[in-house]
PABARO-885256 format. One record per residue (C-alpha): residue number from 1; x negated, y, z. Coordinates in steps of 0.2 Angstrom, whole numbers. Layout:
REM residues N
ATOM  keti      u      v      w
ATOM   NUM      X      Y      Z
...
REM end
This chain:
REM residues 426
ATOM  keti      u      v      w
ATOM     1    274    811    494
ATOM     2    268    822    480
ATOM     3    249    810    483
ATOM     4    263    796    478
ATOM     5    271    805    462
ATOM     6    252    810    457
ATOM     7    247    791    457
ATOM     8    263    785    448
ATOM     9    259    797    434
ATOM    10    243    791    434
ATOM    11    248    773    433
ATOM    12    261    777    419
ATOM    13    248    783    409
ATOM    14    236    770    412
ATOM    15    251    758    406
ATOM    16    254    766    391
ATOM    17    237    760    381
ATOM    18    241    742    389
ATOM    19    259    741    382
ATOM    20    251    747    364
ATOM    21    238    734    364
ATOM    22    252    721    370
ATOM    23    262    726    354
ATOM    24    249    725    343
ATOM    25    244    707    350
ATOM    26    261    702    347
ATOM    27    262    707    329
ATOM    28    248    698    325
ATOM    29    256    683    330
ATOM    30    272    686    317
ATOM    31    272    674    304
ATOM    32    265    682    286
ATOM    33    278    682    271
ATOM    34    276    666    264
ATOM    35    268    665    245
ATOM    36    282    661    233
ATOM    37    279    642    229
ATOM    38    273    639    211
ATOM    39    285    628    199
ATOM    40    285    625    181
ATOM    41    302    619    172
ATOM    42    305    609    157
ATOM    43    322    610    152
ATOM    44    330    594    146
ATOM    45    347    596    133
ATOM    46    353    581    131
ATOM    47    372    572    127
ATOM    48    376    563    144
ATOM    49    393    561    139
ATOM    50    402    560    122
ATOM    51    401    548    108
ATOM    52    381    550    107
ATOM    53    380    545    125
ATOM    54    370    530    121
ATOM    55    353    539    115
ATOM    56    357    553    125
ATOM    57    360    546    142
ATOM    58    342    535    143
ATOM    59    334    548    134
ATOM    60    336    560    146
ATOM    61    334    548    159
ATOM    62    317    544    155
ATOM    63    312    560    152
ATOM    64    318    566    172
ATOM    65    311    551    179
ATOM    66    293    556    172
ATOM    67    296    574    179
ATOM    68    303    566    194
ATOM    69    287    556    197
ATOM    70    273    568    192
ATOM    71    282    581    204
ATOM    72    280    566    218
ATOM    73    264    562    212
ATOM    74    258    580    218
ATOM    75    264    590    202
ATOM    76    254    596    186
ATOM    77    237    602    197
ATOM    78    249    605    213
ATOM    79    260    615    206
ATOM    80    278    609    206
ATOM    81    287    604    190
ATOM    82    307    604    188
ATOM    83    318    597    175
ATOM    84    335    606    175
ATOM    85    347    597    164
ATOM    86    362    601    151
ATOM    87    374    590    143
ATOM    88    381    597    128
ATOM    89    392    583    126
ATOM    90    388    576    109
ATOM    91    394    593    104
ATOM    92    381    602     93
ATOM    93    389    618     94
ATOM    94    388    618    113
ATOM    95    370    614    112
ATOM    96    367    635    109
ATOM    97    378    637    125
ATOM    98    366    625    134
ATOM    99    348    632    127
ATOM   100    355    650    133
ATOM   101    359    642    152
ATOM   102    341    636    151
ATOM   103    332    650    147
ATOM   104    341    660    160
ATOM   105    335    647    172
ATOM   106    317    650    168
ATOM   107    310    636    157
ATOM   108    295    635    147
ATOM   109    298    621    136
ATOM   110    312    611    132
ATOM   111    317    592    126
ATOM   112    331    589    115
ATOM   113    338    573    107
ATOM   114    348    575     92
ATOM   115    343    585     76
ATOM   116    361    595     74
ATOM   117    359    602     92
ATOM   118    341    607     88
ATOM   119    344    614     73
ATOM   120    360    624     81
ATOM   121    347    633     92
ATOM   122    333    635     83
ATOM   123    331    651     75
ATOM   124    335    655     94
ATOM   125    320    646    100
ATOM   126    309    654     87
ATOM   127    314    671     91
ATOM   128    312    667    110
ATOM   129    295    658    107
ATOM   130    302    644    117
ATOM   131    292    626    111
ATOM   132    304    611    110
ATOM   133    300    593    109
ATOM   134    315    581     99
ATOM   135    313    567    107
ATOM   136    322    554     94
ATOM   137    313    559     80
ATOM   138    305    571     67
ATOM   139    316    581     52
ATOM   140    310    593     38
ATOM   141    317    607     43
ATOM   142    303    607     59
ATOM   143    289    604     48
ATOM   144    292    621     37
ATOM   145    287    636     45
ATOM   146    271    641     55
ATOM   147    269    643     68
ATOM   148    278    627     73
ATOM   149    289    627     90
ATOM   150    295    611     86
ATOM   151    286    593     91
ATOM   152    296    578     83
ATOM   153    292    561     93
ATOM   154    290    551     75
ATOM   155    286    554     57
ATOM   156    295    564     47
ATOM   157    314    556     41
ATOM   158    309    554     26
ATOM   159    294    544     30
ATOM   160    302    533     40
ATOM   161    312    529     25
ATOM   162    299    527     14
ATOM   163    291    514     25
ATOM   164    308    505     27
ATOM   165    308    504      8
ATOM   166    291    497      8
ATOM   167    296    482     18
ATOM   168    311    480      7
ATOM   169    298    479     -9
ATOM   170    288    467      2
ATOM   171    301    454      6
ATOM   172    310    457    -12
ATOM   173    309    442    -23
ATOM   174    318    445    -39
ATOM   175    311    452    -56
ATOM   176    323    465    -56
ATOM   177    322    480    -44
ATOM   178    332    480    -27
ATOM   179    347    492    -26
ATOM   180    346    502    -11
ATOM   181    360    513     -4
ATOM   182    363    524     11
ATOM   183    377    526     24
ATOM   184    372    541     34
ATOM   185    378    554     45
ATOM   186    383    571     38
ATOM   187    371    584     44
ATOM   188    361    598     32
ATOM   189    345    591     37
ATOM   190    348    573     32
ATOM   191    355    580     15
ATOM   192    339    588     13
ATOM   193    330    575     16
ATOM   194    339    562      4
ATOM   195    335    576    -10
ATOM   196    319    571     -9
ATOM   197    316    553     -5
ATOM   198    329    547    -21
ATOM   199    317    554    -32
ATOM   200    303    543    -23
ATOM   201    310    527    -19
ATOM   202    315    526    -42
ATOM   203    295    530    -42
ATOM   204    290    513    -32
ATOM   205    303    503    -40
ATOM   206    320    503    -30
ATOM   207    336    507    -38
ATOM   208    342    522    -29
ATOM   209    361    522    -26
ATOM   210    364    537    -17
ATOM   211    370    542      0
ATOM   212    387    538      6
ATOM   213    390    553     19
ATOM   214    402    553     32
ATOM   215    404    565     49
ATOM   216    390    562     63
ATOM   217    405    559     77
ATOM   218    423    553     77
ATOM   219    424    540     64
ATOM   220    435    525     66
ATOM   221    432    515     49
ATOM   222    419    515     36
ATOM   223    428    503     25
ATOM   224    429    515      9
ATOM   225    412    520     10
ATOM   226    404    502     12
ATOM   227    415    495     -1
ATOM   228    408    510    -12
ATOM   229    392    502     -9
ATOM   230    398    485    -13
ATOM   231    404    492    -30
ATOM   232    386    499    -34
ATOM   233    380    484    -32
ATOM   234    368    487    -17
ATOM   235    355    471    -11
ATOM   236    351    484      5
ATOM   237    360    498     14
ATOM   238    349    509     24
ATOM   239    360    515     42
ATOM   240    357    532     49
ATOM   241    370    533     61
ATOM   242    370    535     80
ATOM   243    379    530     95
ATOM   244    399    526     91
ATOM   245    397    529     74
ATOM   246    384    516     71
ATOM   247    394    503     81
ATOM   248    408    505     70
ATOM   249    398    502     55
ATOM   250    390    485     63
ATOM   251    408    480     66
ATOM   252    414    483     49
ATOM   253    401    477     42
ATOM   254    404    459     51
ATOM   255    424    462     49
ATOM   256    420    464     28
ATOM   257    408    449     27
ATOM   258    395    459     20
ATOM   259    381    452     29
ATOM   260    383    437     13
ATOM   261    382    450     -1
ATOM   262    369    462      5
ATOM   263    354    465     19
ATOM   264    355    480     31
ATOM   265    341    489     39
ATOM   266    341    505     50
ATOM   267    329    517     61
ATOM   268    325    516     78
ATOM   269    340    529     83
ATOM   270    354    519     73
ATOM   271    349    502     80
ATOM   272    344    507     98
ATOM   273    350    495    111
ATOM   274    364    503    119
ATOM   275    371    503    100
ATOM   276    367    483     99
ATOM   277    375    481    115
ATOM   278    392    488    111
ATOM   279    391    479     93
ATOM   280    388    463    104
ATOM   281    380    452     93
ATOM   282    388    457     77
ATOM   283    369    466     71
ATOM   284    363    448     72
ATOM   285    350    449     58
ATOM   286    348    467     53
ATOM   287    332    474     52
ATOM   288    324    488     59
ATOM   289    310    499     60
ATOM   290    306    507     79
ATOM   291    294    520     85
ATOM   292    296    515    104
ATOM   293    293    498    113
ATOM   294    310    490    122
ATOM   295    306    487    142
ATOM   296    305    469    139
ATOM   297    290    473    126
ATOM   298    281    482    142
ATOM   299    283    468    155
ATOM   300    266    462    150
ATOM   301    256    478    148
ATOM   302    246    486    161
ATOM   303    249    504    154
ATOM   304    266    504    155
ATOM   305    271    497    173
ATOM   306    271    513    179
ATOM   307    285    516    169
ATOM   308    294    501    173
ATOM   309    291    504    193
ATOM   310    300    520    191
ATOM   311    315    515    180
ATOM   312    318    501    195
ATOM   313    316    513    209
ATOM   314    326    526    203
ATOM   315    339    519    192
ATOM   316    339    501    198
ATOM   317    335    494    180
ATOM   318    326    478    175
ATOM   319    314    477    160
ATOM   320    329    472    149
ATOM   321    339    487    154
ATOM   322    324    500    148
ATOM   323    329    504    132
ATOM   324    319    512    116
ATOM   325    326    528    122
ATOM   326    321    527    139
ATOM   327    303    525    134
ATOM   328    306    539    120
ATOM   329    312    552    134
ATOM   330    297    546    144
ATOM   331    285    549    130
ATOM   332    292    567    125
ATOM   333    292    571    145
ATOM   334    271    566    146
ATOM   335    269    576    131
ATOM   336    275    590    139
ATOM   337    268    588    154
ATOM   338    250    585    146
ATOM   339    254    602    135
ATOM   340    258    611    151
ATOM   341    242    605    160
ATOM   342    231    611    145
ATOM   343    240    628    145
ATOM   344    240    631    165
ATOM   345    219    625    163
ATOM   346    217    638    149
ATOM   347    227    655    154
ATOM   348    233    651    174
ATOM   349    251    647    180
ATOM   350    253    665    183
ATOM   351    252    668    164
ATOM   352    261    654    157
ATOM   353    271    657    142
ATOM   354    281    648    128
ATOM   355    268    654    118
ATOM   356    253    646    126
ATOM   357    261    630    130
ATOM   358    265    629    110
ATOM   359    247    633    108
ATOM   360    244    618    121
ATOM   361    253    605    111
ATOM   362    239    607     97
ATOM   363    225    603    107
ATOM   364    232    587    112
ATOM   365    221    574    104
ATOM   366    218    554    104
ATOM   367    232    555    121
ATOM   368    237    539    129
ATOM   369    255    537    128
ATOM   370    253    517    134
ATOM   371    259    511    120
ATOM   372    257    513    100
ATOM   373    244    523     94
ATOM   374    234    539    101
ATOM   375    242    554     99
ATOM   376    234    569     91
ATOM   377    246    584     87
ATOM   378    242    595     73
ATOM   379    251    609     64
ATOM   380    251    600     49
ATOM   381    260    586     55
ATOM   382    269    593     71
ATOM   383    272    575     80
ATOM   384    267    561     91
ATOM   385    273    542     92
ATOM   386    268    541     74
ATOM   387    267    521     72
ATOM   388    281    509     68
ATOM   389    284    492     71
ATOM   390    296    481     62
ATOM   391    310    471     70
ATOM   392    322    460     66
ATOM   393    340    460     77
ATOM   394    342    444     87
ATOM   395    359    442     93
ATOM   396    357    460    100
ATOM   397    340    460    105
ATOM   398    326    471     95
ATOM   399    313    456     91
ATOM   400    297    462     84
ATOM   401    290    453     68
ATOM   402    273    464     66
ATOM   403    261    475     77
ATOM   404    259    494     75
ATOM   405    257    500     61
ATOM   406    253    518     56
ATOM   407    266    528     44
ATOM   408    258    533     27
ATOM   409    261    553     25
ATOM   410    270    550      9
ATOM   411    281    567     12
ATOM   412    274    582     20
ATOM   413    278    600     17
ATOM   414    269    615     11
ATOM   415    272    628     27
ATOM   416    276    646     27
ATOM   417    270    657     38
ATOM   418    284    665     48
ATOM   419    276    679     56
ATOM   420    266    684     40
ATOM   421    283    683     32
ATOM   422    292    694     42
ATOM   423    278    707     42
ATOM   424    279    706     24
ATOM   425    263    698     21
ATOM   426    268    686     10
REM end
């Protein structure tokens, strides 16, 4: 019996190291904790609902679709890219709340559509060092401080008006100067623009009649403003209203029979396809200047093939459904992705910050968007889509009458170094 116990003890002692080895071996096959997936986020803040939805919906869709497409193609050098979005419901005051939520989601760059909304959170994004793309144009308030934190998608608004005025002079045949008035949304940045535009128009031979301002949303009748321009003897009226207000203006011009008394012109944000379709054929005979093509213009362009394929795959859109604002959102997202690519190559995704992305915008040189002119972004001209084409509205269709032209920089601003100013050095 004692002999058996001794043998059992010997076997038990021998089993201990065997068991330990087995435990260690088992531990070696437990899966290691996976590294968190690397993701970069581009925030989209647009009016998907409300009076400006005709701009916001296609603009937001174009941006979201391009970012989704890039992600499905493998991301930015293998790094996943996402597009969280917020609807500020066409109420600029809500845009600040939307921006704060985007910051909480960890975006490193953003895209927005309308200047009043951007203006509402501009001080915050400067403080946060968060770069943004203004996907519907460019306004002077983004061009007066260094470092720049906003990249515009087109010539400064003042230069767009100057470009349209040049076209008016080319078409004018009478000996006296043409009289030009403006019907505009009342937002601070636009008021500031016209303070400089008016004297310039007088210098080049246009009689300046001033601006009829009205609220940016919620107007149901523009008869008073339009009839005031008639009383002033306007030959031309430049429109700078958007979305639902733009539709009302166009309808009122037709209702009052004003096309027989004067001519009308607008920029791309005022005469986009959503507005034109909502107005029916009431805008027939209007003139427009545009910095983004329509889907129909892209049909025979191999560089725009992917855009049209994605629009159909993701949205069921045919070329005639792809608006200038969809193309504008797509283009803004392309610029954002390119800046992210350059920043990641420069500092690595682990060190990616808003400032590193901002700096990369200004390393974009001769970039091909697939339409328009090659893109080079500089601190002194923080924009892309710098070319315009002229168009006549036929029914509810944008019909180009001339190819892409570079818009002269008639207006540019002396920039204040904000960081130097805060430090008391200027």
